[in-house]
C-alpha positions in Angstrom: -17.7 -30.0 -0.3 -17.6 -26.2 0.1 -15.3 -24.2 -2.0 -14.9 -21.6 0.7 -12.3 -21.2 3.4 -10.6 -24.6 2.5 -7.1 -22.9 2.5 -5.5 -21.0 5.3 -4.5 -17.4 4.6 -0.9 -16.7 5.2 -1.5 -13.1 6.1 -3.7 -14.0 9.2 -1.1 -16.4 10.4 1.7 -13.8 10.7 2.5 -12.6 14.2 0.9 -9.4 15.3 1.4 -7.5 18.5 -0.6 -4.4 19.3 1.6 -1.5 19.8 2.4 -0.2 23.2 2.1 3.4 24.4 4.7 5.9 23.4 5.9 3.9 20.3 6.5 5.8 17.0 3.6 7.1 15.1 3.5 7.1 11.3 4.3 10.7 11.2 7.3 10.4 13.5 8.4 7.4 11.4 8.0 9.5 8.1 9.9 12.4 9.7 12.7 10.2 10.8 12.9 8.6 7.2 13.0 12.1 5.7 15.7 13.3 8.1 17.8 10.2 7.3 17.5 10.8 3.5 18.6 14.4 4.1 21.5 13.3 6.3 22.8 10.7 3.8 22.3 13.0 0.8 24.5 15.5 2.6 27.2 12.9 3.2 26.9 12.5 6.9 26.4 9.5 9.1 24.8 9.4 12.5 27.9 9.9 14.4 28.9 12.9 12.3 25.5 14.4 12.6 25.7 14.1 16.4 29.1 15.9 16.4 27.7 18.8 14.2 24.8 19.2 16.3 26.4 18.7 19.7 23.9 15.9 20.4 24.5 12.4 21.7 24.5 9.6 19.1 21.4 8.1 20.9 19.5 11.3 20.4 20.2 11.3 16.7 19.4 7.5 16.5 16.1 7.9 18.2 15.0 10.9 16.1 15.9 9.0 12.8 14.1 5.9 14.1 10.9 7.9 14.9 11.2 7.1 18.5 11.9 10.6 19.6 9.8 13.5 18.6 11.8 16.2 17.1 10.9 19.8 18.1 10.7 22.5 15.4 14.0 23.8 16.6 15.7 20.4 16.6 14.4 19.6 13.1 15.3 23.1 11.8 18.9 22.6 13.1 19.2 19.2 11.6 18.0 20.4 8.2 20.3 23.4 8.3 23.3 21.2 8.8 22.1 19.1 5.8 21.4 22.1 3.7 17.7 21.2 3.1 15.6 24.1 1.8 12.3 24.8 0.1 9.3 22.4 0.0 11.1 19.5 1.6 12.1 21.7 4.6 8.6 22.8 5.1 7.2 19.3 4.8 9.5 18.0 7.6 9.0 20.9 9.8 5.3 20.5 9.4 5.6 16.8 10.6 7.7 17.9 13.6 4.6 19.7 14.9 2.3 16.7 14.4 4.5 13.7 15.2 2.4 12.6 18.2 -0.8 12.4 16.4 -1.9 8.9 15.5 -3.3 8.0 12.0 -2.9 10.5 9.1 -5.4 12.1 6.8 -3.7 13.6 3.7 -5.6 15.9 1.5 -4.2 16.1 -2.0 -6.3 18.7 -3.7 -7.7 18.1 -7.1 -6.5 14.5 -7.5 -4.3 11.9 -5.8 -0.7 12.6 -6.8 1.2 10.4 -9.3 3.3 8.9 -6.3 2.4 8.9 -2.8 5.8 8.7 -1.1 4.5 7.4 2.3 2.6 4.6 0.6 5.5 3.5 -1.5 7.9 3.6 1.4 5.6 1.5 3.5 4.9 -1.0 0.7 8.7 -1.4 0.2 9.3 -2.2 3.9 6.2 -4.4 4.3 6.7 -8.1 5.1 3.2 -8.8 4.2 0.2 -6.9 2.7 -3.4 -7.7 2.0 -5.5 -5.8 -0.3 -9.3 -5.9 -1.1 -10.9 -4.3 -4.1 -14.6 -4.3 -5.1 -14.8 -3.1 -8.7 -11.2 -2.9 -10.0 -8.2 -5.2 -10.3 -5.7 -4.1 -7.6 -3.1 -1.7 -8.8 -0.3 -4.0 -7.9 -1.8 -6.6 -10.3 -2.8 -4.5 -13.2 -1.4 -4.8 -16.8 -0.2 -1.5 -18.4 -3.1 -1.6 -20.8 -5.7 -2.1 -18.1 -4.1 0.6 -15.9 -4.0 3.0 -18.8 -7.8 2.6 -19.5 -8.7 3.0 -15.8 -6.6 6.3 -15.7 -8.0 7.5 -19.0 -11.5 7.3 -17.6 -10.7 9.1 -14.4 -12.2 12.6 -14.2 -9.4 13.8 -12.1 -6.2 12.7 -13.9 -4.9 15.1 -16.6 -4.2 13.5 -19.9 -0.5 14.6 -19.8 0.0 12.6 -16.5 -1.5 9.3 -17.7 1.7 7.6 -18.9 3.7 8.9 -15.9 1.1 7.4 -13.7 1.1 4.0 -15.5 4.8 3.9 -15.2 4.7 4.8 -11.5 2.2 1.9 -11.0 4.4 -0.5 -12.8 7.3 0.4 -10.7 5.3 -0.3 -7.5 4.7 -3.7 -8.9 8.4 -4.6 -8.7 7.9 -5.5 -5.0 6.1 -8.7 -6.1 9.3 -9.9 -7.8 12.0 -9.1 -5.4 14.3 -11.7 -4.0 12.7 -11.5 -0.6 9.3 -10.7 -1.8 6.5 -9.9 0.6 3.6 -12.2 1.3 0.9 -10.5 -0.8 -2.7 -11.6 -0.5 -5.4 -10.0 -2.7 -9.2 -10.3 -2.3 -11.2 -9.1 -5.2 -14.9 -9.3 -5.8 -16.1 -11.1 -8.9 -17.4 -7.9 -10.2 -13.9 -6.6 -10.5 -13.2 -9.5 -13.1 -16.5 -9.2 -14.9 -16.6 -5.4 -15.3 -15.6 -4.7 -18.9 -13.1 -1.9 -18.1 -12.0 -2.0 -21.7 -12.4 -4.3 -24.7 -12.5 -8.0 -24.4 -8.8 -8.3 -25.5 -7.6 -6.1 -22.6 -9.8 -7.9 -20.1 -8.7 -11.3 -21.3 -5.0 -10.3 -21.0 -5.6 -8.8 -17.6 -7.3 -12.0 -16.3 -4.5 -14.2 -17.7 -2.0 -12.0 -16.0 -3.8 -12.7 -12.8 -3.5 -16.4 -13.4 0.2 -16.1 -14.0 0.7 -14.1 -10.8 -1.4 -16.5 -8.7 1.0 -19.4 -9.0 3.9 -17.3 -7.5 4.6 -18.7 -4.0 4.3 -15.2 -2.4 1.1 -14.2 -4.1 -2.4 -15.4 -3.2 -5.5 -14.3 -5.1 -8.9 -15.0 -3.7 -12.2 -14.1 -5.3 -15.3 -13.1 -3.4 -18.1 -14.6 -5.7 -21.1 -12.4 -6.3 -23.4 -15.3 -5.3 -22.5 -14.7 -1.5 -24.3 -11.4 -1.6 -23.6 -9.2 1.4 -20.0 -9.5 2.8 -17.5 -7.9 5.2 -15.8 -5.7 2.7 -18.8 -3.8 1.5 -17.6 -0.6 3.0 -15.0 -0.3 0.3 -11.3 -1.1 -0.8 -8.4 -1.1 1.8 -4.9 -2.3 2.1 -3.5 -3.7 5.4 0.4 -3.7 5.6 2.6 -5.4 8.2 5.7 -3.3 8.3 9.2 -4.5 9.2 10.6 -3.0 12.3 7.4 -0.8 12.7 3.9 -1.8 13.1 0.8 -2.7 11.0 -0.9 0.0 8.9 -4.1 0.3 7.0 -4.3 2.5 3.8 -7.5 3.9 2.3 -7.7 6.1 -0.7 -10.3 8.1 -2.6 -10.1 10.7 -5.4 -8.6 13.6 -3.5 -7.2 12.2 -0.2 -5.4 9.4 1.5 -5.8 7.9 5.0 -3.4 6.0 6.9 -4.7 4.2 10.1 -2.4 2.9 12.8 -4.2 2.6 16.2 -4.7 -0.9 17.7 -8.4 -0.7 17.5 -8.3 0.4 13.9 -5.9 -2.3 12.8 -8.0 -4.9 14.7 -11.1 -3.9 13.0 -9.5 -4.4 9.6 -8.0 -7.7 10.6 -11.4 -8.8 11.6 -12.7 -7.9 8.0 -9.8 -9.8 6.4 -10.7 -12.8 8.7 -14.3 -12.6 7.5 -13.3 -12.3 3.8 -11.1 -15.4 4.3 -14.2 -17.3 5.2 -16.3 -15.9 2.5 -13.9 -16.0 -0.6 -13.3 -18.9 -2.8 -10.1 -20.9 -2.0 -7.1 -20.4 -4.2 -7.8 -23.2 -6.6 -11.4 -22.3 -7.1 -10.6 -18.7 -7.5 -8.1 -19.7 -10.3 -10.8 -21.7 -11.8 -13.2 -18.7 -11.9 -10.6 -16.3 -13.1 -9.8 -18.8 -15.9 -13.3 -19.3 -17.1 -14.0 -15.5 -17.1 -10.8 -15.0 -19.0 -11.9 -17.7 -21.6 -15.2 -15.9 -22.0 -13.5 -12.6 -22.8 -11.1 -14.3 -25.1 -14.0 -15.9 -27.1 -15.6 -12.5 -27.3 -12.4 -11.0 -28.6 -12.2 -13.3 -31.5 -16.0 -13.4 -32.2 
């Protein structure tokens, strides 16, 4: 009996409806979220903001929901009432001029920042996410020791930022343990388990951590075995998120930039990749068996 595709993948079974024209883009969504934070920090509610600006409550509501694009004049007036200045004002004003553009390529400079606010906000609102990794254990599943070694070996992360970045990664992992935790599906290639990122003890601990996480009802870990050869995920790592009250998103990251994809054709392409990986990967039980045997091998090496 084949060990492949013998279990269904919850992520693929979730309802998905391609977005209609004129719905919010990610940038309008982020703009609305930033304006809402500013409004609440200033002690206003939607009704009070409408009164201050001389707008209808519906106009404020649509702007905060990302369903109405805010002109630079509108956003500037909104921020003035809230007392927002400096870098945050410039960030939101910049978004007001780009809110209709789909997808979002963000250049970070020398390195990806310690926290990517947009990613963290989307992860927090996701009802489900699916991540694929080729050579590393996904960040949401990493132990502190494993994460620290990965960051130490990076050529773009300053030494003085390593501990802050480890902590930021651990804080992101809290979404796995929330009361209404997201459905989280992780595909990782067998190479990610076998690559000796650090000593045998660190790898053994990391793989045993995967085993503990894999029995949680909201977490599915599937291994793409190296014996299958070519597979649908060879283009590289990605994360697909289904966002509550918004729409699906795909997140891609490299050393100096991040890319958020949101158009229906892009989302469908990655859903097709997930479907193909679902056929290729070992099922949950055989994935645990492979993770367990690899963990035992590292454990034996650690005590040898």
